[in-house]
N, C-alpha and C positions, 0 to 999 in steps of 0.2 A: 403822436404829436405831444411833445413834452409839456406844453402849456396846459393840456387837459389833465395831466397827472396831478398837478398841485391842488386842483379843486377837489379831487377825489380823496386825496390824503389830508385834507385840511381839518386836522384835529377832530375827526368825526365823533369820536367817543371819549374825548378827554374829559377829565373831571374838573369842574369849575365851582369854586365857592366864591362869593362876592368878597372882594377886598378893596381897600381904599384906593382912590385914584392917585393919591400922592405916595404910593407905595415906594419905600426906600429899600431896595434889595441889598445895598451896601451895608446898611445898618443890620439887616437880617443876617448877613454873612458874619459880621462882627459878633452878633449874639450866638450864632451857631458855633463859632470857634472859641469864644471867651465867656459866654453866659453861664448861668447856673443850669442845673439839669433840666428843669421845666422850660427855661428860656430857649435852650438849644433845640428842644423838640418842637416848640411853637415856631421857632425860626425856620426849622427844616420843613415844616408843613407849609409855611408861606412861600418859601423858596421853591418847593416842589410844584406848587400851583403856578408860580411865575414861569419856571423853566419848562413845564409841559408845553407851553406855547412858544417860548423864546429860544430855548437851547437844550436839546436832549442830552448832549454831553455834560452840560452843567448839572442836569438832573442826576446823573450818575455821581458826580462829585458830592452833591448834597447827601445822597444815600450812603456813600462810602464814608464820608466825614462823620456822620451820625452813628453809623454802624460800628466803626472802629473806636469811636469815643465810648460807646456802650460796652464794647469788649474790654477796653483798657480800664474802665472804671466799674465794671461789673454792674452796669445799670441796664436792667432788662428792657424798660420802655424804649430806650434809645436803640438798643439792638433790634427790637421789634419793628419800630417805625423805619429804621434804616433798611431793614429787609423789604418792607412794603414799598418804599421808594425805589429800591433797586429792582424789585419785581416789575414795577411800572416801567422803569428804564428798559429792562430786558424785553418786555412786550413791545414797546415803542421802537426799539432798536432792531427788531427782527428775530431775536432769540425767543420766540413766542412760547414754545413749550416750556423752556427753562423758567420764563417769567411766571407762567401759570402754576407750575410746580412750587416755585418759591412763594407765590401768593397763598396758595392753598395751605402751605406748611404753617402759616401764621394763624389760621382759623381756630384751631383748638383752644389756644390760650385766650383769644379774643372772645370766644363763646363762653369760656369758663368764667370770665369776669363780666360778661354782658356788655361789652363795648360796642354799642350799636353803630356809632359813627364810623369806626374803623372797619367793622364787619361789612357795612354797606360799601365803604370805599374799596375794600379788598374784593368783594363780589363784583363790583364794577370793573376792576382791573382784569379779573378772570373773564368776565363777559366780553371785554374789549379784546382780550387775547383770542378767544374763540371766534369773534367776528373776523379778526385778521386771518384766521385759519379757514374762513368760509363755512364754519359749523354753526348754522342758524339755530338748530335746536338747543345745543349747549349754551350758545350765547344768550338765547331767550331765558333759559333756566336760571342762569346766574344773574341776568339783568333783573328778573323778577325777585330773586333773593335780595339783591341790592335795594330794590324798591321797598320790599317788606321790612328789611332791617331799618331803613331810613324812616319808614312810617312809625316805627317804635322808638325812634330817636327823638327825645323830647327837646334836645338842643337844636335840632334842624329847623331852619327858618322857612325855607321855600319848598322842601320835600321834592326836589328834582333829581336827587341821586338815582342813577340807574335808568332814568326815562329815555335819555338819548341812546343808551345801549339797547334798550328794548326796541326803539324805533329802527335802529340799524339791523337788529335781528329780524324784524318784519321785512325789511328790504331784502335781506338774504333769502327769505322764504318767498320772495316775489309778491308780498302783500303790501302793495304800494299805498292803498287807501288807508290801511291800518297804520302804516308808518307815518303818513301825513297827519292823521288824527293824533297820533302819539306825540309828534313834534308840536302840534298845536296845543296839546295838553301841557307839554313842557313850557312852551312860551307863556301860556296863561299864568303859570306858577312863577316863572322867572321874572316876569314883568313886575309882579307884586314886590319881589325882593330886590329889584333893580340889579339883577345879575347880568350886567351888560355883556360880559365875556361869553357867558353861556348863550345869551340871546343871539349874539353875533354868529356863533356856530350853528345854532338851530336854523336861523334864517338862511345861512349859507347852504346848509344841507337841503332845505326845502327848495332853494334856488337851483341846486344841482339836480334834484329830482325832476323839476319842470324843464330844465335845460336838456336833460337826456330824453325827455318826452317831446322835445322840440316845441314846447310851449314857452317861447322866448320872452314874451311880454311878462308872463308870470315870473319867469326866472329873473328877469331884470328887476322886477318889483322887489323880490326877496333879497337879491344881492345888494340892492340899495339900502334896504332895511338892515342888512348885515353890516354894511359900511357905517350906517348911522350909529348902530350899537357899538361898533369897534372904536369909533371916534370918542366914545364916552369912557373908554378904558385908557390906561396909560401904557398899553402894550403895542409894540410896533407890528408884530406878525399878523394879528387879526386885521389891522387896517390894510396892510400890504396884500394879504390874501383876498380881502374883499374887493380891492381895486383890480387885482388880477382876474378875479371871477367876473367882474363887470366887463373887463376888456375882452374876455373870452366870449361872453354872450353877445356883446356888440359885434365882434368879429363874425360869429355864426349868424347874426341877423343881417350881415352885409354892410354894417356901419363901420367901415374901416377907419374913418377919421377918429371917431370916439374910441375905438379899440386901441389905436396907437396912443392916444392921449392918456388912457388909463394904464396901459403898460408902462408908459414913461413915468406916470405918477407913482406907481408901485416901485419902480426903480429908484426914484429920488428918495422915497421914504426909507427904503432899505439902505441906501447909501448914507442917509443921515445918522444911522446907528452902526455903520460899518459891518453890517451882517453879510460877510463875504460870500458865504454859500448861497444865500438868497439873491444877492446881487448878481452872481454868476447865472442863476436861474432866470432872473429878469432879463439879462442881456441875451440869453439864449432864446427867451420868449420873443424878444424883438426880432431876433434872427428868423424864428419860425413865422412871425407875422409877415415879414418881407418875402420869405420863401414861398408862402402859400398864395401871395399875390404876384408871384413870379418876378420880383425885383431882386434878382440874384446877386448883383454887386453889393446892394445894401444888406442883404442877408449874410453875405460873406463877412462884411464889416462887423456886424453884431456877433455872429458866431465866433469870429476871431477874438473879439474883445472878451467874450465869455471864456474862451479857451485860455487866453493869456492870463486872465485873472485867476483862473483855476490852477494854472501851472505855477504861478508865483506863490500861491498859498497851499500847494501840495494837495489839492482836491483832485485826486486821481480819477474818480468816477466822472466828475463834471468835465475834466479835461478830455477824457475819452469820449464822452457824449458830444463835446464840441468838435472834436476831430472827425467823428463819424458824420456829423451834420455838414461840416465843410466838404468832406468827401462826396456827400450826396449832392451838394450844390454844384461842385465841379463836374460831377457826372451829368447833371441836367444841362450844364453848359457845354457838354461834350469835350471837356478838357480832361481826358482820361489819365494822362500822366500825373497831373496834380491830384486827381481823385485817388489814384493808386497810392501816391506818396502819403497822403493823409490817412488813408485806410491802414497802411502799414504802420504808421506811427500809433494809431489807435490800438492795433493788435499788440505792438510792443508794450504799450502801457498796461494792457490786460494782464501781462505777467506780473508787473509791479503791483497792480491792484490786487491780484490774488495773494501775493506775499503780504501786503498790508492787511488784507482781510483775515489772513491766517494768523498774523501777529495779534490783531485785535481780538480774534476769537480765542486765542490762547490766553490772552490777558483776562478776558471775561470768564473763561473757564476756570482760571486760577482763583478769581474772585468768588466764583460759585462754589468751588471746593472749600474755600475759607468759610463760607456761610454754612455749608454742609457740616464741616468740622465743628463749628459752633453748635449747630443743632444736635450733633451726636454727643458732644460734651454736656450739653444741657439735658439730653435724655439720660445719659449715664449718671449725672448728678441727681436727677429726679429718682432714678432707679436706686441709687445708693441710699438716698434719703428714705425711700420707701422700704428698702431692706432694713435700714437702721430702725425705722419706726416699728417694723414688724418684730425685730429682735427685742426692742424695748418693751413692746406689747407682750411678747412671750415671757420676758423677764418679770414684768409686772404680774402676769398671771401666776408665774412660779412663786413669786414672793407672797402674793395673796394666798395661794394654795398652801404654801409652807406655813404662813401665819395662822391660817385656819386649822391646819394640822396640829400646830403647837398649842393653839387654844383648846382644841378638842382633847389633845393629850393631857393638858393641864387640868381640864375639867374631869377627865377620867381618873387621873391620879388623885384629885381631891375627893372624888366619890369613893375610890378604893380606900383611901386613908380614913374616911369617915366610917366605912364599914368595919374596918379593923378596930377603930376606936369604940 
């Protein structure tokens, strides 16, 4: 059931710092492209926080823009944070091992200069990657490192970095009570710093834990709190996710009227910002809603709307999902010819989807090779500098030795001259 997937994937371990409700991302893009060195990095940090929630593809654009600016201008901090942003994108985009390797490669330089904020951030990204790989032990290890580095970061205001990752690691290890306690610890800290985005996520995850345990009243309570916090941000996705989560729990409680209302509210919110992919998901969710209460003609209507929107916007995966759902409805209605026709269309799209994914993978691999090339050149430059320093050191020793030898020889000649005199 697709509507259940969105709640599970709802930014469970994303990184959230508090930022102003009147956040102007257009201004940040202008600074990223035209600002001075420090302004570009600060703009990239703010944009990466924004797009972790709102647009993963835009997160990649931020990372690439800063990375290549750093390359063109030989500015190491820009190269470094560009890599960190791209590592986050790779993890979120499904190329998890690549993202983990990319993130780990930034650690030595961060450790050398003692940048606790970025060290904590990078460890959180790595922890998030291992969580996605279902590696609870590694996720916990890196989450604890993130927390430890953040503890030593005197600039950190709420000390929440890594706590969500730790809670998720406990869930992977089936330690539900510890996960809940850890989320409560996160909430107590985030409330003090008014980190509404982080609070929305923490409440949503607690709601999901209770929903899975079929404690629907508790789940509803926390999903409502998630929505309250989301409304205090200027971000669309948290509000739409919270409404979608409430719709799901209402549906599972048997309150179909409230479920439909909240599915439609989430749809309206996504339409207000023209978030096409999420709109397609909401339309699909409404199709699911009608399918599971056996209103097949209405289910077909919403599935078809989702499929048509996906087709117009070249969202192949969403189009395929819609066609498969339509085929399932026709099968339930015993209209097997229509079911087969839509199933064949979905199979045909699978080939195009594979080609698209292959093209995307090739593009991301080329970007990764560019980053590796930069790392190699950086290593060779450091190696050459090290060799040069060693040669200078040897030359200095030789000069000193020669000077001492000349002085000793001069002293000896003076002594010999005195003896003859």
